[in-house]
N, C-alpha and C positions, 0 to 999 in steps of 0.2 A: 504494500500500500504506500502511496506517495504521501508527502507531508501535507498536501492540500486536501487529501481525502478523496472520496468518490462522489459522484453525482447523487448517490442514494443518501449520503449524509448531509446534503445541503438543506438548510431550513426552508427554502422556497423552491418552487419549480422554476427552472431557468426560462421556460417559455412565458412565465408570468412576469418576468422582470422588465420586459420591454426592450427597446433597442439598446444595444451595447455600445453604439457609436453614433455620432450625429449624421444626419442626411442619409439615413438608411433608405435604399431603393433608388438612389440617384447615381449609382456607380456607372451605369451605361452612359448616361448623359455626361458625366465628368470625364469618362474615357474618350468619348467623341470630341468633346471640347479640347481636351489635352492633346489628342491626336491632330486636330486641326491647327492648334497653336504650334505644335512641334513641326508639322509640315510647312506652315506659313513662315516660321522663323528660318528654317533651313533653305527654303526657296529664296527668301529675302537675303540671307547670308551668302548664298551662291551667287546671286545677281550682283551684290555689293562687291564681293571679292573678284568676280569676273571684270567688273568695271574698273576696279583698282588695278588689276593685272594688266588690262589693256592700256590704261593710262601710263603705268610705269614702263610697259614695253614700248609705247610710242615715245616716251621721254628718252629711253635708252637708245632707240634707233634714230634719235634726232629728228623725229617727226616724219621720217621717210618710211612709209608703209608699203 
């Protein structure tokens, strides 16, 4: 037996305790929002770095493309 005991020795039924963390049921919505923010950030970052790379390449070539 572990130090915390078993479910049988709990004074209350775990199903009667209610939600164990906030915003229960919104996991799918949060996953979708997080995925969109993740994709948007990386698209923005790739475009930003591509623009910076092209600018630095043009400066190193002396403006001769």
